C-alpha positions in Angstrom: -65.4 -135.7 6.3 -66.4 -133.0 3.9 -66.1 -135.0 0.4 -66.2 -131.4 -0.9 -63.2 -130.3 0.7 -59.1 -132.0 -0.7 -57.2 -134.2 1.5 -53.0 -134.3 1.9 -51.3 -137.2 1.1 -51.9 -138.9 3.9 -55.7 -139.0 3.3 -56.6 -136.2 5.7 -58.7 -133.3 5.0 -56.3 -130.1 4.4 -55.8 -127.1 5.9 -58.8 -125.3 4.4 -61.3 -127.5 5.4 -61.1 -126.8 9.0 -60.8 -123.1 8.9 -63.8 -123.5 7.0 -65.3 -125.1 10.2 -64.3 -122.9 12.3 -65.3 -119.9 10.2 -68.7 -121.7 9.7 -69.5 -122.8 13.5 -67.4 -120.7 15.7 -67.4 -117.2 17.1 -65.0 -114.9 15.4 -63.1 -113.5 18.5 -60.3 -114.7 17.4 -57.5 -114.2 14.2 -55.2 -116.6 14.4 -52.5 -117.2 11.9 -54.0 -119.9 9.5 -52.0 -123.1 10.1 -53.7 -125.8 11.5 -51.7 -127.2 13.6 -52.2 -131.6 14.8 -49.1 -132.3 16.7 -46.8 -131.3 19.0 -43.3 -132.3 21.1 -40.9 -130.0 22.8 -40.4 -126.7 20.9 -41.6 -128.0 17.7 -45.4 -127.9 16.4 -46.8 -129.6 13.3 -49.9 -129.1 10.9 -52.3 -131.1 9.0 -49.9 -131.1 6.2 -46.9 -132.8 8.0 -45.2 -129.5 8.2 -43.1 -128.9 11.1 -42.3 -125.2 12.7 -40.8 -124.0 16.2 -43.5 -122.9 18.5 -41.9 -119.2 19.4 -45.4 -118.3 21.3 -45.6 -121.2 24.1 -49.4 -120.5 23.8 -48.6 -117.2 25.6 -46.3 -118.8 28.1 -48.6 -121.8 29.1 -46.1 -124.3 27.2 -43.1 -123.3 29.1 -42.2 -127.1 29.7 -42.7 -127.7 25.8 -45.1 -129.7 24.5 -46.6 -132.9 25.7 -44.1 -132.8 27.9 -43.7 -136.8 29.1 -43.6 -136.7 32.8 -46.7 -134.1 33.0 -48.3 -136.1 30.8 -47.5 -139.8 32.3 -49.2 -137.9 35.9 -51.9 -136.7 33.6 -53.0 -140.2 32.4 -52.3 -141.7 36.2 -54.3 -139.5 37.7 -57.0 -139.5 35.0 -57.2 -143.1 35.7 -57.9 -142.6 38.8 -59.7 -139.6 39.5 -60.7 -136.2 38.0 -63.0 -134.3 39.8 -65.1 -134.4 43.3 -65.8 -130.7 43.7 -64.5 -128.9 46.5 -67.3 -131.0 48.8 -65.2 -133.3 48.8 -61.4 -133.3 49.9 -59.1 -135.0 47.9 -55.5 -136.6 47.9 -53.5 -134.4 45.6 -54.8 -131.1 46.7 -53.1 -130.8 50.3 -49.6 -132.1 48.4 -50.3 -129.5 45.7 -50.8 -126.6 48.5 -47.7 -127.3 50.5 -45.3 -127.9 47.1 -46.4 -124.6 45.6 -46.1 -122.7 49.2 -42.3 -124.4 49.9 -41.5 -123.4 45.8 -42.7 -119.8 45.9 -42.1 -118.9 49.7 -46.1 -118.3 49.9 -48.4 -119.1 53.1 -51.8 -120.2 51.5 -53.0 -121.1 48.1 -56.0 -120.2 46.5 -56.7 -122.9 43.3 -59.0 -121.4 40.1 -58.6 -122.3 36.5 -58.2 -119.7 34.4 -55.9 -116.3 34.9 -59.1 -114.6 35.0 -60.7 -115.8 37.5 -57.9 -115.8 39.5 -57.9 -112.0 38.7 -61.2 -111.5 39.5 -60.4 -113.9 43.0 -58.1 -111.0 44.1 -60.1 -108.5 43.4 -63.0 -110.1 45.5 -60.6 -111.2 48.4 -58.9 -107.4 49.0 -62.0 -105.4 48.8 -63.3 -107.8 51.9 -59.8 -107.1 53.7 -60.3 -103.6 53.2 -63.5 -103.7 54.8 -63.1 -106.0 57.7 -59.3 -105.5 58.2 -58.3 -102.2 56.7 -61.9 -100.2 57.7 -62.6 -99.0 54.7 -66.0 -97.9 54.6 -68.3 -100.1 52.9 -68.5 -100.3 49.1 -65.9 -97.5 49.0 -62.6 -99.5 48.4 -60.6 -98.7 45.5 -57.8 -101.3 43.1 -55.4 -99.1 41.7 -54.4 -100.5 38.4 -52.0 -99.4 35.3 -53.0 -97.9 31.6 -52.0 -100.9 29.1 -52.5 -103.4 31.3 -54.1 -107.0 30.5 -55.6 -108.7 33.3 -58.3 -111.1 31.3 -61.3 -110.8 29.6 -64.2 -110.6 32.5 -67.0 -107.7 32.3 -64.6 -106.3 35.5 -61.5 -106.3 34.2 -62.3 -105.2 30.4 -63.7 -102.4 32.7 -60.4 -101.4 34.3 -58.6 -101.9 30.8 -57.2 -98.8 28.8 -57.4 -100.8 25.2 -60.4 -99.3 23.5 -61.3 -102.7 21.6 -61.6 -104.6 24.8 -63.8 -102.3 26.3 -66.4 -101.0 23.4 -69.7 -102.0 23.7 -69.6 -104.4 26.2 -70.5 -101.4 29.7 -71.5 -100.3 32.7 -68.3 -101.5 34.2 -67.9 -102.5 37.6 -66.6 -99.2 39.5 -63.8 -98.9 42.4 -60.8 -98.5 40.0 -58.1 -96.2 39.6 -55.7 -96.2 36.4 -52.2 -94.9 36.7 -49.3 -95.0 34.1 -47.2 -98.1 34.1 -43.7 -97.6 35.2 -44.8 -94.1 37.2 -44.0 -94.6 41.2 -45.1 -90.7 41.8 -48.0 -91.5 40.0 -49.0 -94.2 42.1 -48.7 -92.6 45.1 -50.6 -89.7 43.9 -53.9 -92.4 43.5 -53.3 -93.8 46.8 -55.7 -92.1 48.8 -57.2 -94.2 52.6 -59.5 -96.1 50.6 -57.1 -97.9 48.7 -57.0 -101.5 49.0 -54.6 -103.0 46.4 -52.5 -101.9 43.7 -52.3 -104.8 40.5 -49.5 -104.5 38.5 -47.7 -106.7 35.6 -44.4 -107.0 36.4 -43.7 -106.7 32.5 -46.5 -106.3 30.6 -47.0 -108.7 28.3 -49.8 -107.9 26.1 -48.9 -104.1 26.1 -45.9 -105.6 23.7 -43.3 -106.7 26.2 -42.9 -103.3 28.2 -40.5 -103.0 31.3 -40.5 -100.6 33.8 -37.9 -98.8 34.9 -35.1 -100.1 37.4 -36.6 -99.9 40.9 -40.3 -99.3 39.6 -41.3 -102.3 42.0 -39.5 -102.1 45.0 -40.6 -97.9 45.0 -44.0 -99.7 44.7 -43.6 -102.3 47.3 -42.4 -99.8 49.4 -45.3 -97.5 48.9 -47.5 -100.4 49.4 -46.3 -101.3 52.6 -46.2 -97.4 54.1 -50.1 -97.1 53.5 -51.2 -100.1 54.0 -52.2 -101.4 50.6 -51.9 -104.9 49.2 -49.6 -105.3 46.2 -50.6 -107.8 44.1 -48.2 -108.7 41.3 -50.1 -110.5 37.7 -47.4 -113.0 37.0 -50.0 -115.6 34.7 -47.6 -114.8 32.2 -44.0 -113.4 33.6 -44.0 -116.4 36.3 -42.5 -119.7 36.3 -39.4 -119.3 34.7 -40.5 -117.1 31.6 -38.0 -114.5 32.9 -35.2 -116.6 33.9 -36.3 -116.1 37.3 -39.2 -118.6 39.0 -41.3 -115.2 39.8 -40.2 -112.2 37.9 -40.5 -110.4 41.2 -37.4 -111.4 42.1 -35.4 -109.7 39.5 -35.8 -106.9 42.0 -35.7 -108.8 45.2 -39.3 -108.0 46.3 -42.0 -110.1 47.6 -45.7 -109.2 46.6 -48.5 -109.7 48.9 -50.3 -111.3 46.5 -49.3 -113.4 43.5 -51.5 -114.5 40.2 -50.2 -117.4 38.2 -51.5 -119.4 35.8 -50.5 -120.6 32.1 -47.8 -122.8 32.9 -48.6 -124.0 36.2 -50.1 -127.0 34.3 -47.5 -127.1 31.2 -50.1 -126.8 28.6 -52.4 -129.7 29.6 -55.0 -127.9 32.2 -56.5 -124.9 33.0 -55.0 -124.2 36.3 -54.2 -121.0 38.1 -53.6 -119.8 41.6 -53.6 -117.4 44.0 -50.4 -117.2 46.2 -50.8 -115.0 49.5 -47.9 -113.8 51.5 -50.2 -111.7 53.8 -53.3 -112.9 55.5 -55.6 -111.5 52.5 -57.1 -114.6 51.8 -57.8 -115.7 55.5 -60.9 -113.4 55.2 -62.4 -115.6 53.1 -65.3 -118.2 54.6 -67.1 -121.3 53.6 -69.4 -120.5 50.7 -68.0 -116.9 49.7 -66.0 -118.0 47.0 -65.3 -121.0 44.9 -65.1 -123.5 41.7 -66.3 -126.1 41.0 -63.3 -127.9 38.7 -60.6 -125.2 41.2 -58.2 -127.7 42.9 -59.5 -131.1 41.3 -57.0 -134.1 41.5 -56.4 -133.9 38.1 -55.8 -130.8 37.9 -53.1 -131.0 40.8 -51.5 -133.8 40.0 -50.9 -132.3 36.5 -49.7 -128.4 37.9 -47.5 -130.9 40.7 -45.8 -132.5 37.5 -45.8 -129.4 35.8 -43.3 -127.5 38.5 -41.4 -130.0 39.2 -40.7 -130.8 36.0 -39.8 -126.8 35.5 -37.4 -126.4 38.5 -35.8 -130.1 38.8 -34.7 -129.6 35.0 -32.9 -126.9 35.1 -35.6 -125.0 32.5 -35.6 -121.5 34.5 -31.8 -121.6 34.7 -31.9 -122.5 30.9 -34.4 -119.7 30.5 -31.9 -116.8 31.4 -29.4 -118.0 29.6 -30.7 -118.5 26.7 -33.4 -115.1 27.1 -29.3 -113.3 27.5 -28.3 -115.3 24.6 -31.4 -114.2 22.1 -31.7 -110.6 23.5 -28.2 -109.9 22.5 -28.5 -111.7 18.8 -31.9 -109.6 18.2 -30.3 -106.1 19.6 -27.3 -106.7 17.3 -29.2 -106.6 14.3 -29.8 -103.2 12.7 -32.8 -102.8 10.8 -34.5 -99.5 9.3 -37.6 -100.9 10.8 -37.4 -102.0 14.1 -37.7 -99.4 16.6 -36.8 -101.4 19.7 -35.4 -104.8 21.0 -36.3 -105.7 24.7 -37.1 -108.3 26.6 -36.2 -110.2 29.9 -35.4 -114.0 29.9 -37.6 -115.6 27.2 -39.6 -113.0 26.7 -38.8 -110.3 24.0 -40.7 -108.2 22.1 -39.3 -106.3 18.9 -40.9 -103.3 17.9 -41.5 -102.2 14.2 -41.5 -98.4 13.2 -44.9 -97.4 12.1 -43.7 -97.4 8.7 -42.9 -101.1 8.6 -46.7 -101.7 8.0 -47.4 -103.5 11.2 -46.3 -106.8 12.5 -48.9 -109.1 11.3 -47.3 -109.5 7.9 -43.9 -110.4 9.6 -45.1 -113.1 11.2 -46.9 -114.8 8.3 -43.6 -114.6 7.0 -42.1 -116.3 9.4 -44.7 -118.9 9.4 -43.7 -119.5 5.9 -40.1 -120.1 7.2 -41.4 -122.3 9.5 -41.2 -120.1 13.0 -44.8 -119.6 14.6 -45.2 -116.0 16.8 -47.7 -113.4 17.2 -47.9 -109.8 16.6 -49.4 -107.6 19.5 -51.0 -103.9 20.1 -50.1 -103.9 15.8 -46.3 -103.4 15.5 -44.5 -105.4 17.7 -43.8 -109.2 17.3 -43.5 -111.3 20.6 -41.0 -114.2 21.1 -41.8 -116.9 24.0 -40.6 -120.1 22.9 -40.7 -122.9 25.6 -37.8 -122.6 28.0 -36.5 -126.0 27.0 -34.8 -124.6 23.4 -31.4 -125.2 23.2 -29.1 -122.5 21.7 -28.7 -124.1 18.1 -32.3 -124.0 17.7 -32.4 -120.1 19.0 -29.1 -120.0 16.3 -31.6 -121.0 13.4 -34.9 -119.1 14.9 -32.0 -115.8 15.0 -31.5 -116.6 11.4 -34.9 -116.9 10.1 -36.0 -113.4 12.2 -33.1 -111.5 10.7 -33.7 -112.6 7.6 -37.4 -111.3 7.5 -36.4 -108.0 8.9 -34.0 -107.6 6.5 -36.3 -108.0 3.6 -38.7 -105.2 4.9 
């Protein structure tokens, strides 16, 4: 401990000590709220001073099951005592059961496990390009993937290359070619963009980072029809929207469609470990042969054991159904509240955005006010506050959160 810093009543370093360490030794690629957390349980987290906060971000939907879920924790501890990593050079006794349980739950045919969401996206891009060359007959190196404006699919060079967010792109070029950008929610624009070289359409069912942007009803059904007609692989990025967040296991179910490839991550481990997966309802993943793609940690036994427990908790404890009920309740309460600074309230399930008018002075200061009241959330795209509590939240807890949100918005 640095003796030059003060301590709290328990003799632990205070908040500023940890903030100073981050600022001194860490790259400044994030601008977090100045709360330093040390413990979490369910929907609650505690800072180093012992103050309790309701978590209404859920680590961007990675903690759908709540913090430190005992069932997932037990599986993690048990597996960590036995075997954590083998690499994919050898087999392990958790991978096969993980594949089967995930396929049965999601009606998928094949699974390819990775670690982060961005790795899953990169995996899909490689797979659909090779599928295009080997199966569809696209000329070599001419494959095109269509994406949407204001997308967020990760932070790798390839992914930021097809972002329309200038802060994500500026200074990082040159970028990977082979991508077309169309407006989100515009099926006619998608149809116009498709050519004989189009191999995939990569889209979020709801754009989370863009501010919880929900496409027009029927958009995904129309996209499904267009992709089927033109032999294009429909890829849904469900890394944030999947695994119960919107009140369905996968957000595609709201429109009654099935993608060809779906990407999941975040809540796949309940926040315990980086786990992501590509789910295939076609033979696209079949084009990958040994040595062509992989990951040392992807599909490791610890990750698989944790993910199996996380999925069981999500389904068997009724979290998806609770997200639907509580999401409807939360959205209705926020929509009824009238404020001169609120432009729009929108959401599905427990993924809700409150967009403020520009004259409100940005969403950040409201997040800071809510933090002072014991509620943690985060701004996105400057003027939108995103609310995404763990899927285990109860109505009485939501009532308290709604009261804090309305009070802060009323203050202006």
